All heavy atoms as TSV, in Angstrom:
chain	resi	resn	atom	element	x	y	z
A	1	MET	N	N	-101.102	123.397	-115.397
A	1	MET	CA	C	-99.811	123.054	-114.838
A	1	MET	C	C	-98.841	122.828	-116.002
A	1	MET	O	O	-99.138	122.131	-116.951
A	1	MET	CB	C	-99.899	121.814	-113.965
A	1	MET	CG	C	-98.603	121.457	-113.306
A	1	MET	SD	S	-98.703	119.941	-112.314
A	1	MET	CE	C	-99.019	120.645	-110.731
A	2	ASP	N	N	-97.659	123.402	-115.922
A	2	ASP	CA	C	-96.634	123.267	-116.954
A	2	ASP	C	C	-95.760	122.046	-116.722
A	2	ASP	O	O	-95.534	121.644	-115.595
A	2	ASP	CB	C	-95.708	124.488	-116.965
A	2	ASP	CG	C	-96.424	125.746	-117.422
A	2	ASP	OD1	O	-97.355	125.639	-118.244
A	2	ASP	OD2	O	-96.031	126.845	-116.966
A	3	VAL	N	N	-95.275	121.491	-117.811
A	3	VAL	CA	C	-94.336	120.371	-117.747
A	3	VAL	C	C	-92.966	120.916	-117.383
A	3	VAL	O	O	-92.466	121.833	-118.006
A	3	VAL	CB	C	-94.234	119.619	-119.104
A	3	VAL	CG1	C	-93.203	118.518	-119.029
A	3	VAL	CG2	C	-95.586	119.064	-119.502
A	4	LYS	N	N	-92.383	120.403	-116.317
A	4	LYS	CA	C	-91.054	120.781	-115.866
A	4	LYS	C	C	-90.121	119.610	-116.122
A	4	LYS	O	O	-90.043	118.685	-115.345
A	4	LYS	CB	C	-91.081	121.176	-114.401
A	4	LYS	CG	C	-91.871	122.437	-114.149
A	4	LYS	CD	C	-91.906	122.825	-112.717
A	4	LYS	CE	C	-92.612	124.130	-112.481
A	4	LYS	NZ	N	-94.037	124.066	-112.616
A	5	TYR	N	N	-89.430	119.677	-117.277
A	5	TYR	CA	C	-88.566	118.602	-117.740
A	5	TYR	C	C	-87.131	118.801	-117.280
A	5	TYR	O	O	-86.631	119.907	-117.266
A	5	TYR	CB	C	-88.623	118.562	-119.271
A	5	TYR	CG	C	-87.703	117.576	-119.906
A	5	TYR	CD1	C	-87.990	116.224	-119.910
A	5	TYR	CD2	C	-86.506	117.995	-120.491
A	5	TYR	CE1	C	-87.123	115.308	-120.491
A	5	TYR	CE2	C	-85.640	117.089	-121.080
A	5	TYR	CZ	C	-85.949	115.754	-121.052
A	5	TYR	OH	O	-85.099	114.861	-121.631
A	6	THR	N	N	-86.477	117.688	-116.915
A	6	THR	CA	C	-85.069	117.706	-116.602
A	6	THR	C	C	-84.394	116.601	-117.464
A	6	THR	O	O	-84.982	115.521	-117.622
A	6	THR	CB	C	-84.800	117.471	-115.103
A	6	THR	OG1	O	-83.400	117.486	-114.866
A	6	THR	CG2	C	-85.391	116.187	-114.594
A	7	PRO	N	N	-83.218	116.863	-118.044
A	7	PRO	CA	C	-82.590	115.878	-118.909
A	7	PRO	C	C	-81.994	114.662	-118.177
A	7	PRO	O	O	-81.638	113.683	-118.837
A	7	PRO	CB	C	-81.517	116.664	-119.644
A	7	PRO	CG	C	-81.255	117.844	-118.789
A	7	PRO	CD	C	-82.510	118.124	-118.022
A	8	ASN	N	N	-81.899	114.688	-116.868
A	8	ASN	CA	C	-81.332	113.561	-116.097
A	8	ASN	C	C	-82.271	113.195	-114.970
A	8	ASN	O	O	-82.212	113.780	-113.899
A	8	ASN	CB	C	-79.953	113.913	-115.551
A	8	ASN	CG	C	-78.931	114.143	-116.644
A	8	ASN	OD1	O	-78.789	113.327	-117.519
A	8	ASN	ND2	N	-78.301	115.290	-116.618
A	9	GLY	N	N	-83.112	112.184	-115.197
A	9	GLY	CA	C	-84.047	111.752	-114.177
A	9	GLY	C	C	-83.442	110.741	-113.226
A	9	GLY	O	O	-82.459	110.065	-113.563
A	10	PRO	N	N	-84.015	110.621	-112.032
A	10	PRO	CA	C	-83.535	109.615	-111.062
A	10	PRO	C	C	-83.851	108.193	-111.543
A	10	PRO	O	O	-84.820	107.974	-112.288
A	10	PRO	CB	C	-84.295	109.952	-109.785
A	10	PRO	CG	C	-85.477	110.729	-110.209
A	10	PRO	CD	C	-85.130	111.407	-111.502
A	11	LYS	N	N	-83.059	107.255	-111.110
A	11	LYS	CA	C	-83.240	105.856	-111.484
A	11	LYS	C	C	-84.675	105.398	-111.166
A	11	LYS	O	O	-85.185	105.643	-110.074
A	11	LYS	CB	C	-82.234	104.967	-110.747
A	11	LYS	CG	C	-82.274	103.545	-111.180
A	11	LYS	CD	C	-81.200	102.721	-110.518
A	11	LYS	CE	C	-81.262	101.290	-111.016
A	11	LYS	NZ	N	-80.196	100.479	-110.453
A	12	GLY	N	N	-85.314	104.772	-112.142
A	12	GLY	CA	C	-86.696	104.298	-111.968
A	12	GLY	C	C	-87.757	105.340	-112.234
A	12	GLY	O	O	-88.924	105.040	-112.221
A	13	ARG	N	N	-87.343	106.585	-112.472
A	13	ARG	CA	C	-88.309	107.662	-112.733
A	13	ARG	C	C	-87.907	108.463	-113.989
A	13	ARG	O	O	-88.075	109.664	-114.045
A	13	ARG	CB	C	-88.391	108.616	-111.553
A	13	ARG	CG	C	-89.036	107.981	-110.328
A	13	ARG	CD	C	-89.277	108.983	-109.213
A	13	ARG	NE	N	-90.029	110.146	-109.605
A	13	ARG	CZ	C	-91.367	110.246	-109.608
A	13	ARG	NH1	N	-92.090	109.220	-109.206
A	13	ARG	NH2	N	-91.978	111.352	-109.946
A	14	THR	N	N	-87.398	107.755	-114.989
A	14	THR	CA	C	-86.997	108.417	-116.223
A	14	THR	C	C	-88.112	108.351	-117.244
A	14	THR	O	O	-89.064	107.587	-117.091
A	14	THR	CB	C	-85.720	107.761	-116.819
A	14	THR	OG1	O	-86.046	106.419	-117.192
A	14	THR	CG2	C	-84.552	107.797	-115.847
A	15	CYS	N	N	-87.959	109.135	-118.297
A	15	CYS	CA	C	-88.947	109.137	-119.385
A	15	CYS	C	C	-89.149	107.725	-119.941
A	15	CYS	O	O	-90.277	107.339	-120.258
A	15	CYS	CB	C	-88.528	110.088	-120.492
A	15	CYS	SG	S	-88.458	111.822	-120.003
A	16	GLY	N	N	-88.076	106.970	-120.057
A	16	GLY	CA	C	-88.165	105.610	-120.555
A	16	GLY	C	C	-89.007	104.690	-119.680
A	16	GLY	O	O	-89.536	103.679	-120.157
A	17	ASP	N	N	-89.193	105.056	-118.409
A	17	ASP	CA	C	-90.010	104.275	-117.468
A	17	ASP	C	C	-91.449	104.778	-117.398
A	17	ASP	O	O	-92.245	104.228	-116.641
A	17	ASP	CB	C	-89.411	104.394	-116.047
A	17	ASP	CG	C	-87.997	103.873	-115.955
A	17	ASP	OD1	O	-87.711	102.818	-116.542
A	17	ASP	OD2	O	-87.158	104.534	-115.291
A	18	CYS	N	N	-91.787	105.821	-118.144
A	18	CYS	CA	C	-93.066	106.527	-118.000
A	18	CYS	C	C	-94.072	106.109	-119.086
A	18	CYS	O	O	-93.710	105.924	-120.239
A	18	CYS	CB	C	-92.820	108.044	-118.084
A	18	CYS	SG	S	-94.286	109.037	-117.856
A	19	VAL	N	N	-95.339	106.039	-118.705
A	19	VAL	CA	C	-96.421	105.679	-119.634
A	19	VAL	C	C	-96.631	106.753	-120.699
A	19	VAL	O	O	-97.163	106.456	-121.778
A	19	VAL	CB	C	-97.744	105.390	-118.920
A	19	VAL	CG1	C	-97.640	104.218	-117.971
A	19	VAL	CG2	C	-98.264	106.608	-118.203
A	20	HIS	N	N	-96.258	107.995	-120.441
A	20	HIS	CA	C	-96.499	109.078	-121.385
A	20	HIS	C	C	-95.435	109.162	-122.481
A	20	HIS	O	O	-95.616	109.872	-123.473
A	20	HIS	CB	C	-96.565	110.423	-120.640
A	20	HIS	CG	C	-97.613	110.462	-119.570
A	20	HIS	ND1	N	-98.952	110.424	-119.843
A	20	HIS	CD2	C	-97.500	110.535	-118.227
A	20	HIS	CE1	C	-99.642	110.462	-118.715
A	20	HIS	NE2	N	-98.771	110.514	-117.715
A	21	PHE	N	N	-94.313	108.478	-122.327
A	21	PHE	CA	C	-93.205	108.520	-123.281
A	21	PHE	C	C	-93.486	107.665	-124.493
A	21	PHE	O	O	-93.864	106.501	-124.373
A	21	PHE	CB	C	-91.923	108.038	-122.584
A	21	PHE	CG	C	-90.704	107.992	-123.479
A	21	PHE	CD1	C	-90.081	109.173	-123.868
A	21	PHE	CD2	C	-90.193	106.792	-123.908
A	21	PHE	CE1	C	-88.952	109.135	-124.691
A	21	PHE	CE2	C	-89.056	106.746	-124.716
A	21	PHE	CZ	C	-88.446	107.920	-125.101
A	22	SER	N	N	-93.299	108.251	-125.690
A	22	SER	CA	C	-93.437	107.510	-126.948
A	22	SER	C	C	-92.103	107.525	-127.674
A	22	SER	O	O	-91.718	108.590	-128.202
A	22	SER	CB	C	-94.508	108.159	-127.833
A	22	SER	OG	O	-95.768	108.109	-127.200
A	23	PRO	N	N	-91.392	106.414	-127.709
A	23	PRO	CA	C	-90.078	106.402	-128.376
A	23	PRO	C	C	-90.225	106.548	-129.885
A	23	PRO	O	O	-91.242	106.159	-130.477
A	23	PRO	CB	C	-89.515	105.020	-128.031
A	23	PRO	CG	C	-90.702	104.196	-127.679
A	23	PRO	CD	C	-91.748	105.107	-127.147
A	24	THR	N	N	-89.215	107.143	-130.515
A	24	THR	CA	C	-89.204	107.249	-131.968
A	24	THR	C	C	-88.506	106.023	-132.542
A	24	THR	O	O	-87.717	105.375	-131.863
A	24	THR	CB	C	-88.443	108.506	-132.439
A	24	THR	OG1	O	-87.080	108.394	-132.018
A	24	THR	CG2	C	-89.054	109.769	-131.900
A	25	LYS	N	N	-88.797	105.737	-133.785
A	25	LYS	CA	C	-88.149	104.603	-134.479
A	25	LYS	C	C	-86.832	105.057	-135.099
A	25	LYS	O	O	-85.958	104.233	-135.341
A	25	LYS	CB	C	-89.083	104.055	-135.546
A	25	LYS	CG	C	-90.322	103.411	-134.964
A	25	LYS	CD	C	-91.240	102.884	-136.054
A	25	LYS	CE	C	-92.486	102.321	-135.424
A	25	LYS	NZ	N	-93.457	101.878	-136.397
A	26	GLU	N	N	-86.703	106.345	-135.362
A	26	GLU	CA	C	-85.532	106.883	-136.041
A	26	GLU	C	C	-84.280	106.932	-135.170
A	26	GLU	O	O	-83.184	106.631	-135.636
A	26	GLU	CB	C	-85.805	108.289	-136.577
A	26	GLU	CG	C	-86.906	108.369	-137.613
A	26	GLU	CD	C	-88.295	108.381	-137.029
A	26	GLU	OE1	O	-88.481	108.882	-135.893
A	26	GLU	OE2	O	-89.221	107.892	-137.691
A	27	LYS	N	N	-84.433	107.345	-133.912
A	27	LYS	CA	C	-83.270	107.492	-133.039
A	27	LYS	C	C	-83.501	106.767	-131.711
A	27	LYS	O	O	-84.496	107.016	-131.029
A	27	LYS	CB	C	-83.034	108.978	-132.726
A	27	LYS	CG	C	-82.429	109.772	-133.823
A	27	LYS	CD	C	-82.126	111.172	-133.293
A	27	LYS	CE	C	-81.252	111.940	-134.219
A	27	LYS	NZ	N	-80.982	113.272	-133.737
A	28	LYS	N	N	-82.576	105.910	-131.367
A	28	LYS	CA	C	-82.661	105.188	-130.105
A	28	LYS	C	C	-82.450	106.169	-128.936
A	28	LYS	O	O	-81.570	107.032	-128.982
A	28	LYS	CB	C	-81.586	104.103	-130.040
A	28	LYS	CG	C	-81.692	103.240	-128.806
A	28	LYS	CD	C	-80.691	102.109	-128.828
A	28	LYS	CE	C	-80.882	101.310	-127.555
A	28	LYS	NZ	N	-80.081	100.114	-127.570
A	29	GLY	N	N	-83.286	106.075	-127.907
A	29	GLY	CA	C	-83.154	106.904	-126.723
A	29	GLY	C	C	-83.831	108.255	-126.839
A	29	GLY	O	O	-83.723	109.067	-125.937
A	30	VAL	N	N	-84.559	108.473	-127.925
A	30	VAL	CA	C	-85.265	109.735	-128.140
A	30	VAL	C	C	-86.731	109.442	-128.354
A	30	VAL	O	O	-87.115	108.401	-128.863
A	30	VAL	CB	C	-84.699	110.475	-129.396
A	30	VAL	CG1	C	-85.476	111.746	-129.692
A	30	VAL	CG2	C	-83.221	110.761	-129.241
A	31	GLY	N	N	-87.579	110.372	-127.908
A	31	GLY	CA	C	-89.008	110.193	-128.079
A	31	GLY	C	C	-89.747	111.481	-127.857
A	31	GLY	O	O	-89.153	112.559	-127.839
A	32	THR	N	N	-91.064	111.347	-127.657
A	32	THR	CA	C	-91.890	112.519	-127.391
A	32	THR	C	C	-92.724	112.280	-126.151
A	32	THR	O	O	-93.029	111.157	-125.789
A	32	THR	CB	C	-92.825	112.833	-128.579
A	32	THR	OG1	O	-93.648	111.696	-128.814
A	32	THR	CG2	C	-92.056	113.179	-129.836
A	33	CYS	N	N	-93.112	113.390	-125.544
A	33	CYS	CA	C	-93.970	113.354	-124.366
A	33	CYS	C	C	-94.692	114.700	-124.264
A	33	CYS	O	O	-94.042	115.747	-124.302
A	33	CYS	CB	C	-93.138	113.115	-123.122
A	33	CYS	SG	S	-94.174	112.894	-121.645
A	34	PHE	N	N	-96.004	114.659	-124.214
A	34	PHE	CA	C	-96.805	115.877	-124.130
A	34	PHE	C	C	-96.423	116.896	-125.207
A	34	PHE	O	O	-96.364	118.097	-124.975
A	34	PHE	CB	C	-96.732	116.509	-122.750
A	34	PHE	CG	C	-97.353	115.691	-121.662
A	34	PHE	CD1	C	-96.546	115.013	-120.750
A	34	PHE	CD2	C	-98.714	115.545	-121.541
A	34	PHE	CE1	C	-97.108	114.237	-119.754
A	34	PHE	CE2	C	-99.278	114.776	-120.547
A	34	PHE	CZ	C	-98.479	114.111	-119.651
A	35	GLY	N	N	-96.088	116.383	-126.422
A	35	GLY	CA	C	-95.756	117.258	-127.540
A	35	GLY	C	C	-94.341	117.785	-127.553
A	35	GLY	O	O	-93.992	118.591	-128.407
A	36	HIS	N	N	-93.507	117.343	-126.624
A	36	HIS	CA	C	-92.111	117.786	-126.550
A	36	HIS	C	C	-91.185	116.645	-126.939
A	36	HIS	O	O	-91.438	115.486	-126.614
A	36	HIS	CB	C	-91.761	118.248	-125.114
A	36	HIS	CG	C	-92.564	119.401	-124.657
A	36	HIS	ND1	N	-92.237	120.697	-124.959
A	36	HIS	CD2	C	-93.657	119.463	-123.862
A	36	HIS	CE1	C	-93.108	121.510	-124.395
A	36	HIS	NE2	N	-93.991	120.788	-123.725
A	37	ASP	N	N	-90.089	117.000	-127.633
A	37	ASP	CA	C	-89.043	116.013	-127.906
A	37	ASP	C	C	-88.223	115.844	-126.639
A	37	ASP	O	O	-87.798	116.840	-126.033
A	37	ASP	CB	C	-88.142	116.496	-129.035
A	37	ASP	CG	C	-88.855	116.512	-130.379
A	37	ASP	OD1	O	-89.798	115.719	-130.563
A	37	ASP	OD2	O	-88.464	117.334	-131.232
A	38	VAL	N	N	-88.030	114.608	-126.202
A	38	VAL	CA	C	-87.300	114.313	-124.961
A	38	VAL	C	C	-86.361	113.135	-125.178
A	38	VAL	O	O	-86.487	112.389	-126.143
A	38	VAL	CB	C	-88.250	114.014	-123.788
A	38	VAL	CG1	C	-89.137	115.200	-123.461
A	38	VAL	CG2	C	-89.120	112.793	-124.070
A	39	ILE	N	N	-85.435	112.949	-124.241
A	39	ILE	CA	C	-84.586	111.769	-124.246
A	39	ILE	C	C	-85.062	110.820	-123.151
A	39	ILE	O	O	-85.639	111.264	-122.154
A	39	ILE	CB	C	-83.093	112.117	-124.058
A	39	ILE	CG1	C	-82.866	112.945	-122.786
A	39	ILE	CG2	C	-82.571	112.875	-125.274
A	39	ILE	CD1	C	-81.398	113.235	-122.492
A	40	ASP	N	N	-84.856	109.527	-123.335
A	40	ASP	CA	C	-85.408	108.538	-122.379
A	40	ASP	C	C	-84.779	108.590	-120.996
A	40	ASP	O	O	-85.337	108.059	-120.048
A	40	ASP	CB	C	-85.367	107.134	-122.957
A	40	ASP	CG	C	-83.979	106.603	-123.217
A	40	ASP	OD1	O	-82.989	107.320	-122.970
A	40	ASP	OD2	O	-83.882	105.450	-123.698
A	41	SER	N	N	-83.658	109.268	-120.847
A	41	SER	CA	C	-83.031	109.369	-119.505
A	41	SER	C	C	-83.514	110.604	-118.735
A	41	SER	O	O	-83.128	110.786	-117.591
A	41	SER	CB	C	-81.509	109.426	-119.654
A	41	SER	OG	O	-81.123	110.566	-120.389
A	42	GLY	N	N	-84.389	111.400	-119.345
A	42	GLY	CA	C	-84.917	112.579	-118.676
A	42	GLY	C	C	-86.058	112.229	-117.742
A	42	GLY	O	O	-86.391	111.048	-117.539
A	43	SER	N	N	-86.691	113.250	-117.166
A	43	SER	CA	C	-87.848	113.052	-116.301
A	43	SER	C	C	-88.609	114.368	-116.200
A	43	SER	O	O	-88.118	115.413	-116.609
A	43	SER	CB	C	-87.386	112.611	-114.903
A	43	SER	OG	O	-88.511	112.210	-114.133
A	44	CYS	N	N	-89.832	114.306	-115.691
A	44	CYS	CA	C	-90.622	115.519	-115.488
A	44	CYS	C	C	-91.611	115.361	-114.341
A	44	CYS	O	O	-91.747	114.287	-113.758
A	44	CYS	CB	C	-91.339	115.918	-116.772
A	44	CYS	SG	S	-92.913	115.080	-117.060
A	45	ASN	N	N	-92.316	116.435	-114.060
A	45	ASN	CA	C	-93.288	116.436	-112.956
A	45	ASN	C	C	-94.573	115.688	-113.258
A	45	ASN	O	O	-95.408	115.519	-112.382
A	45	ASN	CB	C	-93.581	117.878	-112.526
A	45	ASN	CG	C	-94.078	118.748	-113.650
A	45	ASN	OD1	O	-93.592	118.673	-114.779
A	45	ASN	ND2	N	-95.010	119.623	-113.365
A	46	PHE	N	N	-94.783	115.175	-114.472
A	46	PHE	CA	C	-95.952	114.374	-114.817
A	46	PHE	C	C	-95.626	112.882	-114.910
A	46	PHE	O	O	-96.377	112.118	-115.496
A	46	PHE	CB	C	-96.549	114.851	-116.148
A	46	PHE	CG	C	-97.255	116.167	-116.057
A	46	PHE	CD1	C	-96.757	117.278	-116.728
A	46	PHE	CD2	C	-98.407	116.311	-115.318
A	46	PHE	CE1	C	-97.399	118.510	-116.667
A	46	PHE	CE2	C	-99.061	117.538	-115.233
A	46	PHE	CZ	C	-98.553	118.628	-115.911
A	47	PHE	N	N	-94.494	112.471	-114.350
A	47	PHE	CA	C	-94.071	111.081	-114.423
A	47	PHE	C	C	-95.147	110.143	-113.854
A	47	PHE	O	O	-95.732	110.391	-112.813
A	47	PHE	CB	C	-92.788	110.854	-113.623
A	47	PHE	CG	C	-92.358	109.423	-113.570
A	47	PHE	CD1	C	-91.640	108.872	-114.605
A	47	PHE	CD2	C	-92.690	108.623	-112.494
A	47	PHE	CE1	C	-91.258	107.541	-114.584
A	47	PHE	CE2	C	-92.321	107.301	-112.454
A	47	PHE	CZ	C	-91.598	106.739	-113.502
A	48	LYS	N	N	-95.405	109.047	-114.619
A	48	LYS	CA	C	-96.318	107.991	-114.173
A	48	LYS	C	C	-95.707	106.671	-114.608
A	48	LYS	O	O	-95.531	106.406	-115.795
A	48	LYS	CB	C	-97.717	108.145	-114.747
A	48	LYS	CG	C	-98.690	107.133	-114.244
A	48	LYS	CD	C	-100.072	107.381	-114.722
A	48	LYS	CE	C	-101.005	106.327	-114.178
A	48	LYS	NZ	N	-102.372	106.504	-114.700
A	49	LYS	N	N	-95.335	105.840	-113.652
A	49	LYS	CA	C	-94.651	104.560	-113.889
A	49	LYS	C	C	-95.481	103.642	-114.778
A	49	LYS	O	O	-96.698	103.513	-114.604
A	49	LYS	CB	C	-94.370	103.867	-112.566
A	49	LYS	CG	C	-93.624	102.575	-112.646
A	49	LYS	CD	C	-92.169	102.819	-112.608
A	49	LYS	CE	C	-91.417	101.494	-112.493
A	49	LYS	NZ	N	-90.086	101.581	-113.019
A	50	LYS	N	N	-94.798	102.983	-115.756
A	50	LYS	CA	C	-95.457	101.961	-116.573
A	50	LYS	C	C	-95.824	100.797	-115.685
A	50	LYS	O	O	-95.110	100.459	-114.745
A	50	LYS	CB	C	-94.486	101.435	-117.647
A	50	LYS	CG	C	-94.181	102.427	-118.725
A	50	LYS	CD	C	-93.214	101.825	-119.718
A	50	LYS	CE	C	-92.800	102.844	-120.747
A	50	LYS	NZ	N	-91.776	102.317	-121.673
A	51	GLN	N	N	-96.955	100.170	-115.961
A	51	GLN	CA	C	-97.440	99.035	-115.166
A	51	GLN	C	C	-96.794	97.769	-115.627
A	51	GLN	O	O	-96.590	97.471	-116.715
A	51	GLN	CB	C	-98.956	98.910	-115.310
A	51	GLN	CG	C	-99.659	100.106	-114.801
A	51	GLN	CD	C	-99.841	100.140	-113.297
A	51	GLN	OE1	O	-99.992	99.116	-112.659
A	51	GLN	NE2	N	-99.826	101.314	-112.718
């Protein structure tokens, strides 16, 4: 299954809310997920809410 990323995720389902998102220290609001550079306001079909 391919990652289907969108740069504007719905409230509560953004990359910043996801367990798979790893923020970078260099730039605020930017990180990686499944080997892709993403922004924390994006979302994808592999979203899993942080506990």
